[in-house]
N, C-alpha and C positions, 0 to 999 in steps of 0.2 A: 246578185240581188242587191238592189239599192236600199239603204236603210234611211228612214226619215230622221229628222232632228230629234223628235220625241223618243224614238227607240234608242238612239245613242244616249240621250239624257237618262233614260231608264237604266241602261247599263252602267253609266257613271254613278247613278244613285245606289245601285246594288253594290258597286265597288266601294262606295263610301260607307256602306253598312258592314260589309264582310271584312274589310281590312282592319278597322278598329276592333272588331270582335275577335279576330285572330290575334291581335296584339294583346288584348285583355286576357284571352285564354293563355297565351304564352307567359305573360307576367304573373298571373295569379295561380295557375296550376303548376308552374315551373316544369312544364313538359312540352317541348317543342313539337312532338308528334301529334298532340291534340290540336295545336294551333296551325299546323302546316296546311291542312286543306282550306281553312278559312283565309289564310294569307294568300294562297295561290288563287283562290276564287276572287278575292278582293283585288289583287293586282291584275288579273285577267279581265275582270269586268271594267276596271278603270282604264286599262289599255284600249279595250274595244270602245268604251264610251268616249274617250278623249280623241280618238283618231279623226282626222278631218273627213268630211263627206266627199263623195265623188261628185265631180262636175258632170252635168249631162253632156253627152256626145252631141255634136252638131247633127241635126236631123233626127234626133231621138224623140222629138215631140211630134213626129208625124209630118212635119213640113219638109219639103225637099231642100236640099242644100243649095246655097246660092253659088 
């Protein structure tokens, strides 16, 4: 499934929200177990959002290959 640039940008934005939230929970509550889900979500969303998009395969647009 090919993802558009906007979808990847959305994932990166979610990562930019969840990661600092996890850091704040970790530092203020002094309990890493509360922060762990937020840190994992933030890192995962950032990784998915920052990965490069796929290049279309030749002939994928319906035109025959040359």
